[in-house]
C-alpha positions in Angstrom: -10.3 12.3 -9.5 -8.5 13.9 -6.6 -9.2 13.2 -3.0 -8.3 15.9 -0.4 -7.7 14.7 3.1 -4.9 14.3 5.6 -4.2 11.8 8.4 -5.7 13.0 11.7 -3.5 12.9 14.8 -0.3 12.9 12.8 2.6 15.4 12.9 3.2 16.9 9.5 6.6 15.8 8.2 9.1 18.0 6.5 8.9 17.5 2.7 12.5 18.8 2.1 14.7 16.0 0.8 18.0 15.5 2.6 21.0 17.1 0.9 22.7 13.7 0.7 19.7 12.2 -1.2 19.9 15.0 -3.7 23.6 14.5 -4.2 23.1 10.8 -4.7 20.3 11.5 -7.2 22.6 13.8 -9.1 25.3 11.1 -9.2 22.9 8.5 -10.4 21.7 10.8 -13.2 25.2 11.6 -14.4 26.4 8.0 -14.3 23.3 6.4 -15.7 22.8 8.4 -18.9 25.5 6.9 -21.1 25.1 4.3 -23.9 23.4 1.3 -22.4 23.2 -1.2 -25.3 21.4 -4.3 -24.2 24.3 -6.8 -24.1 22.3 -9.3 -22.1 20.1 -10.0 -25.1 22.7 -9.3 -27.8 20.4 -6.5 -29.2 21.0 -2.9 -30.0 18.3 -1.4 -27.8 19.5 1.6 -25.8 17.9 2.4 -22.5 19.2 5.6 -21.0 17.1 5.5 -17.7 19.5 6.2 -14.8 18.8 3.0 -12.9 18.1 0.5 -15.7 21.3 -1.4 -15.2 20.5 -1.9 -11.5 17.6 -4.2 -12.4 17.9 -8.0 -12.8 18.8 -9.1 -16.3 15.5 -10.9 -16.9 13.6 -7.7 -16.1 15.9 -5.7 -18.3 15.1 -8.1 -21.1 11.4 -8.1 -20.5 11.1 -4.4 -20.0 8.3 -5.0 -17.6 7.9 -5.4 -13.8 4.8 -7.5 -13.2 2.8 -6.2 -10.2 0.3 -8.1 -8.2 -2.4 -5.7 -6.8 -6.0 -5.7 -5.6 -7.2 -3.1 -7.9 -10.4 -2.2 -6.0 -9.1 -0.1 -3.2 -9.6 3.6 -4.1 -7.8 5.9 -3.9 -4.7 3.7 -3.6 -5.5 1.6 -6.7 -8.7 1.3 -8.7 -10.2 1.3 -12.2 -12.0 4.1 -13.9 -13.3 3.8 -17.5 -11.1 0.6 -17.8 -7.9 2.4 -16.7 -5.9 1.5 -13.6 -5.3 4.6 -11.5 -4.5 5.8 -8.0 -1.6 6.5 -5.7 0.2 3.2 -6.3 -0.1 3.2 -10.2 1.1 6.9 -10.3 4.1 6.1 -8.0 4.8 3.0 -10.1 4.8 5.1 -13.2 7.3 7.5 -11.7 9.5 4.6 -10.5 9.3 3.1 -14.0 10.7 6.3 -15.6 13.9 6.2 -13.6 14.2 2.4 -13.9 13.5 2.4 -17.7 10.7 -0.3 -17.5 6.9 -0.4 -17.4 5.0 -1.5 -14.3 2.2 -3.9 -15.4 -0.6 -4.1 -12.8 -2.3 -7.5 -12.6 -5.5 -7.8 -10.5 -5.8 -10.3 -7.7 -7.6 -10.6 -4.3 -5.5 -9.1 -1.6 -5.1 -12.3 0.4 -3.5 -14.1 -2.6 -0.9 -11.5 -3.6 2.0 -12.9 -1.5 1.3 -16.5 -2.7 1.3 -15.1 -6.2 4.7 -13.5 -5.5 6.1 -16.7 -4.1 4.9 -18.6 -7.2 6.6 -16.0 -9.5 3.2 -15.0 -11.0 4.3 -11.4 -10.0 7.7 -9.8 -9.6 6.4 -7.5 -6.8 3.2 -6.9 -4.9 2.1 -3.3 -4.6 -1.3 -2.9 -3.0 -1.5 -0.7 0.1 0.2 -3.6 1.8 1.3 -2.9 5.4 4.9 -3.8 6.1 5.1 -5.7 9.4 7.3 -8.3 10.9 4.8 -11.1 10.4 4.8 -10.6 6.6 8.6 -10.1 6.6 9.0 -13.5 8.3 6.0 -15.3 6.8 4.2 -15.7 10.1 0.5 -16.3 10.3 -1.0 -13.4 12.3 -3.7 -15.6 13.9 -1.6 -18.6 15.0 1.8 -16.9 15.4 3.4 -19.8 13.5 5.5 -19.8 10.4 3.2 -20.2 7.4 5.5 -19.6 4.5 8.5 -17.7 3.1 8.5 -14.1 4.1 9.1 -11.1 1.9 11.1 -7.9 1.9 9.5 -4.5 1.7 10.5 -1.2 0.2 8.5 1.3 2.3 6.9 4.2 0.4 4.0 5.6 2.4 2.5 5.6 6.0 -1.1 5.0 7.0 -3.2 3.9 10.0 -6.5 2.0 10.4 -9.8 3.8 10.7 -13.4 2.9 11.7 -16.3 4.3 9.7 -20.1 4.0 10.1 -23.2 4.9 8.2 -23.6 8.6 8.3 -25.5 9.8 11.3 -25.6 6.4 12.8 -22.5 6.1 14.9 -24.2 4.6 17.9 -21.8 6.5 20.1 -18.8 4.5 18.8 -15.4 6.2 18.9 -12.9 3.4 19.7 -12.4 -0.3 19.1 -13.5 -1.0 22.6 -17.0 0.5 21.6 -17.3 -2.3 19.0 -17.5 -5.1 21.7 -20.6 -7.1 21.1 -21.2 -5.5 17.7 -20.6 -6.5 14.0 -18.0 -5.0 11.8 -17.1 -5.5 8.1 -13.5 -5.6 6.7 -11.5 -6.8 3.7 -10.1 -10.3 4.2 -6.4 -10.6 4.9 -5.8 -6.9 5.7 -4.4 -5.3 8.8 -8.0 -4.2 9.6 -9.1 -7.8 9.6 -6.2 -8.8 11.9 -6.9 -5.9 14.2 -10.6 -6.7 14.4 -9.8 -10.3 15.5 -7.3 -9.1 18.1 -9.7 -6.6 19.5 -12.5 -9.2 19.6 -10.3 -11.4 21.8 -9.8 -8.4 24.2 -13.5 -7.9 24.3 -14.1 -11.5 25.3 -11.3 -11.4 27.9 -13.1 -8.4 29.5 -16.5 -10.1 29.2 -17.9 -7.4 26.9 -18.9 -9.7 24.1 -16.9 -10.6 21.0 -16.8 -8.4 17.9 -18.5 -10.3 15.1 -16.2 -9.9 12.0 -17.5 -10.4 8.5 -14.6 -10.4 5.9 -15.0 -9.8 2.2 -12.8 -10.3 -0.9 -12.5 -6.5 -1.4 -13.3 -3.3 0.4 -16.1 -2.3 -1.9 -18.1 -5.4 -0.9 -17.6 -4.6 2.7 -18.9 -1.1 2.1 -21.9 -2.4 0.3 -22.7 -4.7 3.3 -22.5 -1.8 5.7 -24.5 0.5 3.5 -27.3 -2.1 3.5 -27.4 -2.4 7.3 -25.5 -5.7 7.6 -23.1 -4.3 10.2 -22.7 -1.3 12.5 -19.2 -0.3 11.3 -16.5 -0.9 8.8 -12.7 -0.6 9.1 -10.0 -0.1 6.5 -6.8 1.9 6.0 -7.3 5.6 6.7 -6.8 6.9 3.1 -9.4 4.3 1.8 -11.9 4.9 4.6 -11.6 8.7 4.1 -12.0 8.3 0.3 -15.2 6.2 0.8 -16.5 8.8 3.2 -15.8 11.6 0.7 -17.2 9.9 -2.4 -19.8 7.2 -1.6 -23.2 8.5 -2.2 -21.8 11.9 -2.9 -20.5 12.0 0.7 -23.9 11.0 2.2 -23.3 7.3 3.0 -20.5 7.1 5.6 -18.6 9.0 8.3 -15.3 8.4 10.1 -15.4 7.9 13.8 -12.6 8.3 16.3 -8.9 8.5 15.4 -6.9 6.2 13.2 -4.7 3.7 15.0 -1.8 1.3 14.2 0.0 3.7 11.9 2.5 1.8 9.8 4.3 1.9 6.5 3.0 0.6 3.2 5.7 -1.4 1.4 6.3 -2.8 -2.1 6.7 -6.6 -1.4 9.6 -8.4 -3.1 10.7 -12.1 -2.7 13.5 -12.5 -0.2 15.8 -14.0 -2.8 15.3 -11.1 -5.2 17.6 -8.7 -3.5 18.8 -7.1 -6.7 15.2 -6.0 -7.6 14.5 -4.9 -4.0 17.6 -2.7 -4.0 16.9 -1.2 -7.4 13.4 -0.3 -6.2 14.9 1.3 -3.1 17.3 3.4 -5.3 14.4 4.4 -7.6 12.2 5.5 -4.7 15.1 7.6 -3.3 15.6 9.2 -6.6 11.9 10.2 -7.2 11.8 11.6 -3.6 14.9 13.6 -4.4 13.8 14.9 -7.8 10.3 15.9 -6.6 8.2 13.4 -8.6 7.2 11.6 -5.5 5.8 14.8 -4.0 3.8 15.5 -7.1 2.0 12.2 -6.9 1.3 12.5 -3.1 0.0 16.1 -3.6 -2.2 15.0 -6.5 -4.1 12.6 -4.2 -4.1 14.9 -1.2 -2.3 12.4 1.1 0.7 14.5 2.1 0.5 13.5 5.8 1.4 9.9 4.8 4.4 10.9 2.8 7.9 9.5 3.5 11.1 11.4 3.2 13.5 8.5 2.5 13.5 5.0 1.1 13.7 2.3 3.8 13.7 -1.5 3.6 11.7 -3.5 6.1 10.8 -0.5 8.4 7.7 -2.1 9.7 7.4 -3.5 13.2 
């Protein structure tokens, strides 16, 4: 199932990997392919993946990275015929090949993923999660106060937020300002949810009437509500909104309105204390960018305008 769309209003980035990155990748491949007997467990298992030894010992022993993910967010991650698929699972598979371990996706609601990471239910969270300072520092976006331990992010994609409506029923809406006094549906705990609440406050300040925001556990439920006439618009990350527009009702249910806003990186979330895993993931991302496997995944899902050209930690603002 291949979606074909690009981010509007974005400048196309060069997809040529820097020479330095290619050199680093080559060095990693040369140094990482020797005999790697599992001395940590006293066994004789050999893992020749180039970055296996960069992982924490407990993950080397387990052979698995446990991923917390809201697996209901096509095309980023979703299930089809019982199989987890999408941009994130495909990228995770590519990362797993150079790290020498499997990425095991575990389903959870989006707003519980970071708490699951903190409780060590997951090793990482990978779920179209926007990297921003609030999440890095554990700050509640509504109160502005510290609400828990923050996380580090390894950034791997860029996306903005879009508004969509029922097809042919835009009511003249093009911007968030046009939503003042109207009702919108979103997924709970997402950047779209935070943005809707922020924009509603602006509407009230300018005496235009608040935006009524109805939040759901997943984006599919929000789309169902909009489809049934329970709101005038929905909002989600651009790749997800565009995919819904393309596929829901054979392309007859929804349409995008206006331009995407708040473009920011998606990041793989890792606990602050787990710097070894964070750094191994960064090296793995750099390697699959350099060897072309990253580009293959991005092209498969038609999201080239959101591609990154280097691995960055905590690039969100």
